[in-house]
Backbone of each chain as ProteinMPNN parsed JSONL, in Angstrom:
{"seq_chain_A": "XXXXXXXXXXXXXXXXXXXXXXXXXXXXXXXXXXXXXXXXXXXXXXXXXXXXXXXXXXXXXXXXXXXXXXXXXXXXXXXXXXXXXXXXXXXXXXXXXXXXXXXXXXXXXXXXXXXXXXXXXXXXXXXXXXXXX", "coords_chain_A": {"N_chain_A": [[8.341, 139.413, 270.023], [5.273, 140.309, 268.681], [2.356, 139.882, 266.793], [-0.492, 141.462, 265.274], [-3.827, 141.513, 264.11], [-7.149, 142.288, 262.879], [-8.329, 139.893, 262.589], [-9.711, 136.839, 263.933], [-8.386, 134.648, 266.519], [-8.849, 132.149, 265.638], [-8.929, 132.296, 262.879], [-6.292, 133.07, 262.555], [-5.084, 130.673, 263.25], [-5.822, 128.934, 261.159], [-4.787, 130.293, 258.952], [-2.111, 130.146, 259.607], [-1.691, 127.387, 259.489], [-2.373, 126.795, 256.831], [-0.76, 128.39, 255.252], [1.388, 130.047, 256.423], [3.005, 128.258, 257.89], [4.145, 126.9, 255.868], [5.88, 128.662, 254.828], [7.575, 129.464, 256.806], [10.067, 127.932, 258.473], [9.503, 125.545, 260.926], [7.381, 126.941, 261.842], [5.455, 129.857, 262.866], [6.999, 131.583, 265.435], [6.039, 133.329, 267.36], [3.356, 134.865, 269.37], [0.22, 135.353, 267.759], [-1.892, 137.924, 267.711], [-5.386, 138.479, 268.298], [-7.339, 141.056, 267.228], [-10.076, 141.812, 267.2], [-12.558, 144.172, 266.453], [-10.718, 146.12, 266.646], [-9.607, 147.272, 268.932], [-7.044, 147.347, 270.07], [-5.582, 148.392, 267.97], [-6.756, 150.925, 267.777], [-5.903, 152.042, 270.183], [-3.253, 152.327, 269.613], [-3.258, 154.002, 267.532], [-3.438, 153.078, 264.908], [-5.622, 152.019, 263.7], [-7.755, 151.789, 261.005], [-10.717, 153.107, 260.629], [-12.468, 153.302, 258.511], [-11.789, 151.305, 256.692], [-11.858, 149.256, 258.423], [-9.752, 147.831, 259.46], [-6.501, 147.113, 260.929], [-3.76, 149.099, 260.104], [-0.372, 148.9, 258.74], [1.334, 149.11, 261.343], [4.265, 149.434, 263.27], [5.856, 148.881, 266.285], [8.532, 149.486, 268.454], [9.222, 148.427, 271.583], [10.678, 149.115, 274.643], [12.495, 147.458, 277.414], [11.382, 148.716, 279.63], [8.826, 149.185, 278.911], [8.423, 151.328, 277.282], [7.709, 153.097, 274.315], [10.025, 153.12, 271.8], [10.394, 153.374, 269.092], [8.501, 153.869, 266.116], [6.68, 152.905, 263.207], [4.638, 153.423, 260.463], [2.866, 152.039, 257.851], [0.965, 152.196, 254.806], [-1.325, 149.673, 253.587], [-0.306, 148.419, 251.037], [2.498, 148.062, 250.949], [5.159, 146.189, 252.223], [7.042, 145.582, 255.279], [10.539, 146.015, 256.284], [12.376, 143.695, 257.72], [15.054, 143.636, 258.529], [15.61, 146.308, 258.968], [14.122, 146.896, 261.24], [15.47, 145.263, 263.06], [17.984, 146.462, 263.014], [17.368, 148.921, 264.172], [16.544, 148.103, 266.72], [18.952, 147.027, 267.709], [20.445, 149.358, 267.751], [19.058, 150.918, 269.655], [19.387, 149.266, 271.843], [22.114, 149.48, 272.205], [22.329, 152.186, 272.868], [20.96, 152.084, 275.273], [22.57, 150.369, 276.79], [24.815, 151.933, 277.127], [23.815, 153.873, 278.641], [22.927, 156.125, 277.309], [25.223, 157.5, 276.714], [26.442, 157.002, 274.331], [25.491, 157.578, 271.022], [23.688, 156.943, 267.942], [24.658, 157.718, 264.75], [23.16, 158.791, 261.586], [22.249, 156.124, 259.48], [23.66, 154.228, 260.867], [25.121, 151.072, 261.627], [25.576, 147.961, 263.405], [28.797, 147.856, 264.849], [29.724, 149.994, 263.453], [30.737, 153.465, 263.476], [30.093, 155.314, 266.452], [28.664, 158.121, 268.176], [29.691, 160.353, 270.778], [27.959, 162.386, 272.599], [28.551, 165.718, 273.75], [29.942, 168.732, 275.185], [32.31, 169.168, 273.717], [31.779, 168.152, 271.266], [30.038, 169.705, 269.941], [29.236, 171.291, 266.991], [31.37, 170.07, 265.808], [30.996, 167.651, 264.722], [31.477, 167.093, 262.113], [34.172, 166.649, 262.026], [34.611, 164.18, 263.133], [32.894, 162.385, 262.068], [31.581, 161.128, 259.042], [29.236, 161.068, 256.412], [29.969, 159.057, 254.677], [31.041, 157.17, 256.273], [29.202, 155.29, 256.951]], "CA_chain_A": [[7.611, 139.738, 268.787], [3.839, 140.065, 268.718], [1.667, 140.423, 265.627], [-1.913, 141.681, 265.559], [-4.755, 141.981, 263.079], [-8.527, 142.191, 263.367], [-8.79, 138.504, 262.448], [-9.781, 136.094, 265.186], [-7.305, 133.678, 266.73], [-9.199, 130.949, 264.87], [-8.446, 132.557, 261.516], [-4.828, 133.002, 262.639], [-4.695, 129.263, 263.268], [-5.969, 128.35, 259.822], [-3.803, 130.945, 258.072], [-0.816, 129.571, 259.952], [-1.61, 126.005, 258.996], [-2.505, 126.725, 255.377], [0.202, 129.181, 254.486], [2.613, 130.512, 257.094], [3.865, 127.139, 258.287], [4.844, 126.459, 254.667], [6.873, 129.683, 254.494], [8.471, 129.656, 257.953], [10.474, 126.637, 258.995], [9.187, 125.399, 262.345], [6.166, 127.693, 262.159], [5.611, 131.194, 263.455], [7.368, 131.352, 266.836], [5.495, 134.337, 268.287], [1.893, 134.904, 269.448], [-0.524, 136.141, 266.781], [-2.985, 138.458, 268.515], [-6.675, 138.778, 267.674], [-7.756, 142.421, 267.587], [-11.446, 142.038, 266.727], [-13.026, 145.474, 266.914], [-9.634, 147.098, 266.508], [-9.369, 147.999, 270.191], [-5.611, 147.577, 270.237], [-5.18, 149.306, 266.893], [-7.186, 152.289, 268.129], [-5.045, 152.536, 271.264], [-1.936, 152.638, 269.049], [-3.412, 154.962, 266.443], [-3.215, 152.455, 263.601], [-6.853, 151.39, 263.222], [-8.452, 152.535, 259.958], [-12.114, 152.747, 260.883], [-13.205, 153.182, 257.249], [-11.508, 149.981, 256.135], [-12.121, 148.267, 259.455], [-8.56, 147.001, 259.701], [-5.296, 147.755, 261.443], [-2.749, 149.294, 259.062], [0.924, 148.316, 259.11], [2.049, 149.848, 262.382], [5.276, 148.627, 263.955], [6.308, 149.592, 267.472], [9.606, 148.875, 269.231], [8.939, 148.757, 272.974], [11.877, 148.735, 275.404], [12.182, 146.636, 278.597], [10.589, 149.484, 280.589], [7.479, 149.379, 278.375], [8.371, 152.628, 276.602], [7.838, 153.018, 272.852], [11.231, 153.805, 271.33], [10.32, 153.634, 267.654], [7.293, 153.404, 265.449], [6.65, 153.056, 261.752], [3.301, 153.069, 259.996], [2.781, 151.977, 256.397], [-0.325, 151.795, 254.257], [-1.288, 148.228, 253.34], [0.319, 147.722, 249.89], [3.953, 147.879, 251.028], [5.596, 145.446, 253.402], [8.144, 146.131, 256.083], [11.849, 145.414, 256.122], [12.713, 143.162, 259.044], [16.431, 144.017, 258.881], [15.62, 147.676, 259.493], [13.656, 146.829, 262.63], [16.559, 144.688, 263.866], [19.021, 147.492, 263.128], [16.916, 149.92, 265.149], [16.581, 147.491, 268.055], [20.358, 146.97, 268.133], [20.873, 150.724, 268.052], [18.469, 151.319, 270.943], [20.021, 148.464, 272.893], [23.43, 150.082, 272.424], [22.088, 153.432, 273.621], [20.556, 151.719, 276.63], [23.728, 149.799, 277.491], [25.759, 153.005, 277.474], [23.008, 154.862, 279.354], [22.795, 157.331, 276.498], [26.518, 158.151, 276.467], [26.756, 156.843, 272.912], [24.309, 157.663, 270.156], [23.932, 156.362, 266.631], [24.401, 158.633, 263.635], [22.367, 158.326, 260.447], [22.76, 154.98, 258.726], [24.499, 153.371, 261.717], [24.905, 149.635, 261.758], [26.444, 147.427, 264.452], [30.213, 147.871, 264.529], [30.086, 151.265, 262.84], [31.097, 154.553, 264.385], [29.057, 155.933, 267.277], [29.027, 159.466, 268.625], [29.565, 160.595, 272.221], [27.56, 163.793, 272.707], [29.125, 166.496, 274.833], [30.301, 170.089, 274.754], [33.392, 169.177, 272.729], [31.325, 167.656, 269.963], [29.142, 170.684, 269.31], [29.813, 171.941, 265.816], [32.564, 169.365, 265.332], [30.654, 166.301, 264.252], [32.079, 166.911, 260.786], [35.56, 166.208, 262.166], [34.71, 162.788, 263.596], [31.955, 161.5, 261.372], [31.26, 161.5, 257.669], [28.181, 160.165, 255.905], [30.572, 157.909, 253.983], [31.436, 156.173, 257.268], [28.146, 154.3, 257.188]], "C_chain_A": [[6.151, 139.361, 268.973], [3.256, 140.625, 267.423], [0.19, 140.556, 265.966], [-2.656, 142.101, 264.311], [-6.159, 141.784, 263.621], [-9.098, 140.779, 263.197], [-8.817, 137.815, 263.811], [-8.598, 135.144, 265.314], [-7.589, 132.383, 265.958], [-8.719, 131.1, 263.418], [-6.916, 132.52, 261.495], [-4.362, 131.55, 262.544], [-4.736, 128.665, 261.866], [-4.977, 128.979, 258.838], [-2.418, 130.346, 258.331], [-0.659, 128.185, 259.349], [-1.544, 125.955, 257.472], [-1.354, 127.381, 254.641], [1.501, 129.447, 255.236], [3.562, 129.371, 257.444], [4.651, 126.603, 257.098], [5.933, 127.448, 254.253], [7.933, 129.806, 255.574], [8.797, 128.3, 258.548], [10.212, 126.561, 260.5], [7.946, 126.165, 262.764], [6.478, 129.037, 262.789], [5.879, 131.047, 264.947], [6.702, 132.289, 267.838], [3.961, 134.299, 268.306], [1.292, 135.818, 268.379], [-1.807, 136.616, 267.464], [-4.231, 138.725, 267.686], [-7.151, 140.139, 268.166], [-9.135, 142.722, 266.998], [-11.963, 143.343, 267.309], [-11.948, 146.542, 266.858], [-9.299, 147.853, 267.771], [-7.891, 148.311, 270.401], [-5.13, 148.598, 269.197], [-5.572, 150.744, 267.194], [-6.274, 152.871, 269.189], [-3.675, 152.951, 270.736], [-2.03, 153.546, 267.821], [-3.236, 154.384, 265.061], [-4.465, 151.751, 263.066], [-7.513, 152.307, 262.205], [-9.932, 152.187, 260.066], [-12.939, 152.677, 259.602], [-13.012, 151.8, 256.641], [-11.809, 148.881, 257.145], [-10.954, 147.344, 259.728], [-7.47, 147.829, 260.379], [-4.311, 147.909, 260.281], [-1.396, 148.823, 259.59], [1.695, 149.206, 260.084], [3.041, 148.932, 263.076], [5.878, 149.451, 265.082], [7.426, 148.797, 268.145], [9.446, 149.371, 270.657], [10.091, 148.243, 273.832], [11.502, 147.967, 276.684], [11.414, 147.375, 279.697], [9.161, 149.708, 280.095], [7.304, 150.71, 277.677], [8.544, 152.418, 275.1], [9.079, 153.795, 272.426], [11.144, 154.155, 269.854], [8.977, 153.177, 267.129], [7.364, 153.736, 263.97], [5.266, 152.63, 261.313], [3.274, 153.144, 258.478], [1.341, 151.694, 255.991], [-0.196, 150.346, 253.769], [-0.452, 147.702, 252.175], [1.809, 147.435, 250.001], [4.344, 147.21, 252.343], [6.786, 146.084, 254.084], [9.462, 145.457, 255.74], [12.34, 144.994, 257.501], [14.098, 143.623, 259.488], [16.484, 145.424, 259.465], [15.126, 147.701, 260.94], [14.767, 146.292, 263.526], [17.676, 145.707, 264.077], [18.627, 148.52, 264.192], [16.944, 149.353, 266.57], [18.018, 147.443, 268.567], [20.864, 148.355, 268.506], [20.331, 151.169, 269.415], [19.053, 150.513, 272.102], [21.393, 149.035, 273.233], [23.299, 151.375, 273.243], [21.785, 153.103, 275.08], [21.747, 151.18, 277.436], [24.72, 150.871, 277.922], [25.059, 154.122, 278.24], [22.968, 156.201, 278.613], [24.104, 158.037, 276.213], [26.907, 158.064, 275.0], [25.471, 156.843, 272.105], [24.697, 157.287, 268.738], [23.649, 157.364, 265.522], [23.595, 157.963, 262.529], [23.028, 157.138, 259.766], [23.606, 154.022, 259.539], [24.105, 151.902, 261.604], [25.87, 149.117, 262.811], [27.902, 147.381, 263.998], [30.675, 149.177, 263.915], [30.266, 152.337, 263.919], [29.883, 155.09, 265.153], [29.558, 157.317, 267.689], [28.823, 159.568, 270.126], [29.245, 162.071, 272.429], [28.204, 164.459, 273.92], [29.524, 167.849, 274.302], [31.353, 170.101, 273.648], [32.929, 168.787, 271.334], [30.46, 168.678, 269.225], [29.848, 171.356, 268.149], [31.007, 171.219, 265.228], [32.279, 167.933, 264.915], [31.356, 166.027, 262.923], [33.519, 166.396, 260.887], [35.657, 164.709, 262.48], [33.799, 161.832, 262.841], [31.627, 162.052, 260.004], [30.176, 160.546, 257.189], [28.747, 158.935, 255.21], [31.005, 156.822, 254.97], [30.41, 155.051, 257.41], [28.199, 153.179, 256.16]], "O_chain_A": [[5.83, 138.24, 269.369], [3.622, 141.722, 267.002], [-0.321, 139.852, 266.837], [-2.182, 142.94, 263.545], [-6.349, 141.19, 264.683], [-10.224, 140.508, 263.617], [-8.056, 138.157, 264.716], [-7.898, 134.871, 264.339], [-6.671, 131.617, 265.663], [-8.184, 130.167, 262.821], [-6.312, 132.011, 260.55], [-3.389, 131.236, 261.86], [-3.806, 127.98, 261.442], [-4.4, 128.288, 257.999], [-1.658, 130.076, 257.401], [0.378, 127.857, 258.773], [-0.774, 125.189, 256.893], [-1.01, 126.976, 253.53], [2.584, 129.117, 254.752], [4.778, 129.504, 257.308], [5.677, 125.944, 257.264], [6.799, 127.128, 253.438], [9.064, 130.205, 255.295], [7.921, 127.605, 259.062], [10.656, 127.426, 261.255], [7.503, 126.057, 263.908], [7.609, 129.314, 263.189], [5.072, 130.45, 265.659], [6.794, 132.065, 269.045], [3.337, 133.772, 267.385], [1.794, 136.914, 268.129], [-2.696, 135.817, 267.759], [-4.15, 139.139, 266.53], [-7.34, 140.349, 269.364], [-9.335, 143.763, 266.372], [-11.827, 143.597, 268.506], [-12.232, 147.73, 267.005], [-8.763, 148.96, 267.706], [-7.532, 149.399, 270.852], [-4.383, 149.527, 269.505], [-4.818, 151.673, 266.906], [-5.906, 154.044, 269.123], [-3.01, 153.808, 271.317], [-1.03, 153.825, 267.159], [-2.915, 155.115, 264.124], [-4.39, 150.985, 262.105], [-7.8, 153.467, 262.502], [-10.356, 151.109, 259.65], [-14.003, 152.059, 259.595], [-13.959, 151.197, 256.136], [-11.993, 147.721, 256.777], [-11.137, 146.211, 260.173], [-7.51, 149.059, 260.399], [-4.058, 146.948, 259.555], [-1.283, 148.4, 260.741], [2.589, 149.954, 259.69], [2.715, 147.798, 263.429], [6.349, 150.568, 264.871], [7.293, 147.596, 268.379], [9.522, 150.571, 270.922], [10.443, 147.066, 273.757], [10.319, 147.841, 277.002], [10.858, 146.743, 280.595], [8.366, 150.35, 280.78], [6.18, 151.178, 277.494], [9.412, 151.662, 274.664], [9.169, 154.999, 272.666], [11.754, 155.128, 269.41], [8.39, 152.22, 267.632], [8.007, 154.696, 263.546], [4.771, 151.588, 261.742], [3.612, 154.171, 257.888], [0.591, 151.045, 256.719], [0.913, 149.854, 253.562], [0.088, 146.603, 252.299], [2.338, 146.641, 249.223], [3.915, 147.618, 253.423], [7.439, 146.984, 253.555], [9.504, 144.467, 255.009], [12.675, 145.831, 258.339], [14.308, 143.958, 260.654], [17.296, 145.707, 260.345], [15.656, 148.443, 261.766], [14.983, 146.804, 264.625], [18.242, 145.809, 265.165], [19.453, 148.932, 265.007], [17.324, 150.049, 267.511], [18.278, 147.778, 269.723], [21.622, 148.509, 269.464], [21.066, 151.731, 270.228], [19.193, 151.026, 273.212], [21.789, 149.071, 274.398], [24.059, 151.615, 274.181], [22.285, 153.755, 275.998], [21.906, 151.499, 278.614], [25.383, 150.739, 278.95], [25.635, 155.188, 278.461], [22.975, 157.267, 279.229], [24.113, 159.069, 275.541], [27.61, 158.931, 274.482], [24.492, 156.189, 272.465], [25.873, 157.306, 268.372], [22.513, 157.812, 265.371], [23.377, 156.751, 262.532], [24.232, 157.153, 259.508], [24.208, 153.102, 258.984], [22.929, 151.551, 261.502], [26.882, 149.761, 263.089], [28.203, 146.923, 262.896], [31.874, 149.448, 263.856], [29.981, 152.125, 265.098], [28.806, 155.29, 264.592], [30.742, 157.625, 267.557], [27.91, 158.96, 270.685], [30.145, 162.911, 272.435], [28.375, 163.842, 274.972], [29.452, 168.093, 273.098], [31.302, 170.939, 272.747], [33.608, 169.061, 270.343], [30.187, 168.53, 268.034], [30.929, 171.923, 268.309], [31.602, 171.69, 264.258], [33.187, 167.114, 264.774], [31.771, 164.904, 262.639], [34.027, 165.78, 259.95], [36.643, 164.054, 262.142], [33.923, 160.614, 262.965], [31.425, 163.252, 259.819], [30.192, 159.359, 257.516], [28.095, 157.893, 255.153], [31.3, 155.696, 254.57], [30.724, 153.983, 257.935], [27.383, 152.258, 256.208]]}, "seq_chain_B": "XXXXXXXXXXXXXXXXXXXXXXXXXXXXXXXXXXXXXXXXXXXXXXXXXXXXXXXXXXXXXXXXXXXXXXXXXXXXXXXXXXX", "coords_chain_B": {"N_chain_B": [[2.148, 130.954, 279.48], [-1.269, 130.532, 279.868], [-3.487, 128.153, 278.458], [-6.372, 129.066, 276.621], [-9.825, 128.6, 277.302], [-12.116, 127.731, 274.787], [-14.959, 129.078, 273.432], [-18.111, 129.76, 271.796], [-18.454, 132.44, 271.711], [-16.946, 135.505, 270.637], [-14.157, 136.464, 271.732], [-12.214, 139.412, 272.361], [-9.426, 141.687, 272.204], [-8.398, 143.952, 274.851], [-7.69, 147.19, 276.072], [-5.621, 147.823, 278.876], [-7.37, 148.43, 281.847], [-9.747, 148.87, 280.652], [-12.95, 147.315, 280.293], [-13.094, 144.039, 279.046], [-14.751, 143.258, 276.009], [-17.098, 140.884, 275.556], [-18.4, 140.005, 273.259], [-17.524, 141.544, 271.271], [-19.137, 143.507, 270.608], [-21.242, 146.27, 271.651], [-20.318, 147.626, 274.761], [-17.45, 149.02, 274.199], [-14.01, 149.936, 273.619], [-14.169, 152.192, 272.055], [-16.238, 153.671, 273.042], [-15.335, 154.53, 275.4], [-12.977, 155.855, 275.207], [-12.168, 159.134, 274.779], [-10.67, 160.787, 273.134], [-8.477, 160.748, 270.247], [-5.935, 158.234, 269.761], [-3.23, 158.554, 271.977], [-0.326, 158.443, 271.202], [3.127, 158.271, 271.381], [6.574, 158.395, 270.681], [8.98, 157.547, 273.169], [7.212, 157.608, 275.205], [5.107, 155.717, 277.497], [4.014, 152.524, 276.304], [0.673, 151.696, 275.512], [-0.867, 149.429, 277.676], [-2.23, 146.135, 277.239], [-4.53, 143.366, 276.945], [-4.971, 140.43, 275.001], [-6.573, 137.88, 273.059], [-4.85, 135.116, 271.6], [-3.222, 133.216, 268.986], [-0.853, 130.751, 269.347], [1.715, 128.768, 268.542], [0.092, 126.453, 268.017], [-1.764, 126.579, 270.048], [-4.457, 128.249, 271.813], [-4.116, 131.244, 273.415], [-3.755, 133.784, 275.989], [-2.544, 136.998, 275.777], [-0.639, 139.385, 277.493], [0.57, 142.578, 277.346], [2.169, 143.798, 279.341], [3.285, 141.653, 280.601], [5.605, 141.275, 279.313], [7.455, 143.04, 280.223], [10.786, 144.019, 280.825], [11.794, 142.802, 278.671], [12.657, 143.289, 275.213], [10.224, 144.324, 272.899], [8.655, 143.8, 269.804], [5.931, 145.064, 268.292], [3.67, 144.347, 265.881], [1.264, 145.487, 263.707], [-1.073, 144.465, 261.183], [-2.925, 144.433, 258.068], [-4.526, 142.124, 257.569], [-5.097, 138.554, 257.859], [-4.231, 136.295, 255.268], [-3.939, 138.287, 253.462], [-1.848, 139.784, 250.95], [0.702, 140.923, 251.116]], "CA_chain_B": [[0.822, 131.439, 279.067], [-2.282, 129.5, 280.037], [-4.353, 127.937, 277.303], [-7.687, 129.653, 276.822], [-10.998, 127.822, 276.941], [-12.684, 128.304, 273.579], [-16.402, 128.93, 273.265], [-18.596, 130.309, 270.537], [-18.346, 133.892, 271.734], [-15.736, 135.945, 269.965], [-13.476, 137.389, 272.621], [-11.274, 140.286, 271.68], [-8.462, 142.312, 273.086], [-8.824, 145.174, 275.503], [-6.632, 147.989, 276.671], [-5.641, 147.703, 280.325], [-8.26, 149.404, 282.478], [-11.057, 148.779, 280.004], [-13.598, 146.016, 280.416], [-13.13, 143.313, 277.776], [-16.075, 143.074, 275.436], [-17.176, 139.447, 275.278], [-18.921, 139.712, 271.931], [-16.995, 142.468, 270.282], [-20.169, 144.533, 270.393], [-21.64, 146.933, 272.887], [-19.399, 148.506, 275.465], [-16.09, 148.817, 273.73], [-13.079, 151.022, 273.882], [-14.525, 153.403, 271.326], [-17.178, 154.463, 273.83], [-14.694, 154.982, 276.621], [-11.867, 156.755, 274.895], [-12.767, 160.363, 274.239], [-9.849, 161.395, 272.098], [-7.72, 159.791, 269.45], [-4.842, 157.597, 270.479], [-2.145, 159.441, 272.383], [0.849, 157.595, 271.034], [4.315, 159.074, 271.105], [7.826, 157.74, 271.063], [9.479, 158.03, 274.449], [6.138, 157.508, 276.201], [4.743, 154.317, 277.738], [3.124, 151.833, 275.371], [-0.574, 151.291, 276.173], [-0.919, 148.004, 278.014], [-3.444, 145.488, 276.746], [-4.585, 141.907, 276.864], [-5.644, 140.006, 273.778], [-6.473, 136.455, 272.747], [-3.828, 134.883, 270.575], [-2.854, 131.873, 268.546], [0.588, 130.639, 269.546], [2.255, 127.419, 268.465], [-0.917, 125.412, 268.082], [-2.691, 126.741, 271.177], [-5.073, 129.56, 272.002], [-3.602, 131.798, 274.669], [-4.051, 135.175, 276.268], [-1.276, 137.733, 275.858], [-0.692, 140.691, 278.158], [1.818, 143.27, 276.983], [3.02, 144.086, 280.503], [4.031, 140.441, 280.97], [6.882, 141.306, 278.588], [8.364, 144.03, 280.813], [12.108, 143.413, 280.994], [12.226, 142.323, 277.355], [12.344, 144.128, 274.058], [9.049, 143.818, 272.19], [8.228, 144.41, 268.545], [4.492, 144.865, 268.099], [3.364, 144.628, 264.477], [-0.115, 145.38, 263.221], [-1.153, 144.29, 259.732], [-4.343, 144.559, 257.687], [-5.352, 140.928, 257.685], [-4.619, 137.244, 257.439], [-4.482, 135.938, 253.875], [-3.632, 139.358, 252.511], [-0.775, 139.298, 250.095], [2.033, 141.478, 251.376]], "C_chain_B": [[-0.199, 130.312, 279.146], [-3.114, 129.366, 278.77], [-5.751, 128.447, 277.624], [-8.784, 128.652, 276.466], [-11.675, 128.51, 275.751], [-14.169, 128.019, 273.502], [-16.818, 129.5, 271.941], [-18.567, 131.828, 270.528], [-17.038, 134.281, 271.073], [-15.03, 136.962, 270.851], [-12.506, 138.245, 271.845], [-10.335, 140.907, 272.69], [-9.043, 143.525, 273.776], [-7.625, 145.872, 276.105], [-6.755, 147.892, 278.17], [-6.482, 148.814, 280.932], [-9.633, 149.421, 281.862], [-11.62, 147.385, 280.188], [-13.524, 145.311, 279.064], [-14.562, 143.161, 277.293], [-16.189, 141.641, 274.948], [-17.569, 139.171, 273.841], [-18.291, 140.573, 270.862], [-18.006, 143.557, 269.96], [-20.447, 145.226, 271.711], [-20.535, 147.776, 273.468], [-17.968, 148.226, 275.052], [-15.247, 150.034, 274.005], [-13.542, 152.32, 273.229], [-15.486, 154.291, 272.113], [-16.505, 155.049, 275.063], [-13.557, 155.953, 276.366], [-12.419, 157.973, 274.191], [-11.973, 160.9, 273.058], [-9.157, 160.318, 271.287], [-6.542, 159.283, 270.252], [-3.729, 158.598, 270.77], [-0.864, 158.62, 272.39], [2.043, 158.465, 270.685], [5.546, 158.283, 271.496], [8.358, 158.379, 272.344], [8.445, 157.985, 275.555], [5.752, 156.034, 276.359], [3.8, 153.764, 276.662], [1.845, 151.459, 276.117], [-0.564, 149.782, 276.445], [-2.23, 147.413, 277.502], [-3.377, 143.996, 277.018], [-5.317, 141.55, 275.579], [-5.53, 138.499, 273.628], [-5.495, 136.253, 271.603], [-3.783, 133.425, 270.173], [-1.344, 131.784, 268.661], [0.998, 129.181, 269.568], [1.189, 126.343, 268.714], [-1.933, 125.56, 269.189], [-3.308, 128.135, 271.171], [-4.687, 130.066, 273.382], [-4.114, 133.211, 274.87], [-2.711, 135.892, 276.455], [-1.509, 139.064, 276.549], [0.643, 141.387, 277.907], [2.733, 143.432, 278.194], [3.722, 142.844, 281.042], [5.418, 140.429, 280.319], [7.824, 142.383, 279.121], [9.688, 143.348, 281.127], [12.65, 142.843, 279.697], [11.938, 143.386, 276.304], [11.179, 143.493, 273.316], [8.905, 144.56, 270.865], [6.765, 144.051, 268.363], [4.146, 145.296, 266.686], [1.888, 144.437, 264.188], [-0.073, 145.175, 261.71], [-2.619, 144.162, 259.35], [-5.144, 143.259, 257.797], [-4.664, 139.656, 257.265], [-5.01, 137.029, 255.976], [-4.412, 137.146, 252.945], [-2.271, 139.036, 251.924], [0.627, 139.749, 250.481], [2.587, 140.952, 252.696]], "O_chain_B": [[-0.004, 129.253, 278.55], [-3.404, 130.355, 278.097], [-6.25, 128.287, 278.738], [-8.691, 127.946, 275.462], [-11.788, 129.736, 275.721], [-14.591, 126.862, 273.506], [-15.988, 129.707, 271.056], [-18.645, 132.445, 269.465], [-16.125, 133.463, 270.966], [-15.266, 138.165, 270.743], [-12.029, 137.845, 270.784], [-10.45, 140.669, 273.892], [-10.059, 144.067, 273.343], [-6.679, 145.241, 276.578], [-7.867, 147.879, 278.7], [-6.333, 149.985, 280.584], [-10.584, 149.922, 282.463], [-10.883, 146.4, 280.234], [-13.852, 145.91, 278.04], [-15.477, 142.957, 278.092], [-15.469, 141.226, 274.04], [-17.111, 138.187, 273.26], [-18.507, 140.348, 269.67], [-17.747, 144.428, 269.129], [-19.948, 144.817, 272.76], [-19.89, 148.549, 272.76], [-17.356, 147.272, 275.532], [-15.717, 151.031, 274.553], [-13.338, 153.407, 273.77], [-15.55, 155.5, 271.893], [-17.041, 155.957, 275.697], [-13.222, 156.774, 277.221], [-13.055, 157.868, 273.142], [-12.547, 161.408, 272.094], [-9.241, 159.13, 271.6], [-6.198, 159.838, 271.295], [-3.344, 159.387, 269.907], [-0.39, 158.169, 273.433], [1.965, 159.304, 269.787], [5.56, 157.589, 272.513], [8.207, 159.579, 272.571], [8.75, 158.285, 276.709], [6.026, 155.211, 275.486], [2.907, 154.462, 276.183], [1.916, 150.957, 277.239], [-0.288, 148.977, 275.556], [-3.222, 148.127, 277.353], [-2.311, 143.44, 277.286], [-6.186, 142.295, 275.127], [-4.525, 137.903, 274.015], [-5.338, 137.121, 270.745], [-4.231, 132.535, 270.895], [-0.627, 132.638, 268.139], [0.668, 128.446, 270.499], [1.383, 125.44, 269.528], [-2.869, 124.766, 269.279], [-2.754, 129.074, 270.599], [-4.907, 129.394, 274.39], [-4.819, 133.759, 274.022], [-1.853, 135.432, 277.208], [-2.457, 139.783, 276.233], [1.707, 140.85, 278.218], [3.942, 143.226, 278.087], [4.646, 142.954, 281.847], [6.295, 139.667, 280.725], [8.882, 142.619, 278.537], [9.709, 142.228, 281.637], [13.813, 142.447, 279.62], [11.091, 144.259, 276.489], [11.143, 142.277, 273.123], [9.018, 145.785, 270.809], [6.407, 142.875, 268.289], [4.305, 146.463, 266.329], [1.335, 143.357, 264.398], [0.843, 145.647, 261.037], [-3.459, 143.828, 260.185], [-6.337, 143.304, 258.095], [-3.763, 139.666, 256.426], [-6.031, 137.546, 255.522], [-4.781, 137.05, 251.774], [-1.613, 138.097, 252.371], [1.612, 139.06, 250.214], [3.699, 141.309, 253.085]]}, "name": "protein", "num_of_chains": 2, "seq": "XXXXXXXXXXXXXXXXXXXXXXXXXXXXXXXXXXXXXXXXXXXXXXXXXXXXXXXXXXXXXXXXXXXXXXXXXXXXXXXXXXXXXXXXXXXXXXXXXXXXXXXXXXXXXXXXXXXXXXXXXXXXXXXXXXXXXXXXXXXXXXXXXXXXXXXXXXXXXXXXXXXXXXXXXXXXXXXXXXXXXXXXXXXXXXXXXXXXXXXXXXXXXXXXXXXXXXXX"}
């Protein structure tokens, strides 16, 4: 986990001490990156040059350094951590099965997966129902 | 991660292949990148280095040091914002 904003690492330190450490037991465990100038945000397409800040972009990057998922929100609405975890678990499952198993809409760990192949074409309705999720 | 020496300059992050800008002014990524970010799922994440605060210390983080692990990279508008 890495977080990034245009604030300096010095501001991160004070924010952590003044507020975050009081909300998170043991303190924030991951590095808080300083993106002064928005160089990282620009590279990831999430820097708002009018506001001069990085918007809420979230990227899931796999062990090969490939972006598997991204989500971008405007500032007023926060993210849902559980959804990021669900997506990571889903991508880990896909990776472990080398793509043999894929996750239908609304999948959660332990729920039904699909095995794509010629026999499944047009017959998903027989093996999976939206109510299964 | 080695602890970073801290001076009065304001170091910032840089995308791999770009020269870090010591002051945050002058030669920055915006002058070197011609087009908008080319970000797409299924494609490599742009590598970068950036100064960081981590567990009481100032460090330098390089994305490619995390190869072999799953990484969640979260941008947000600013410290001390409300959401």
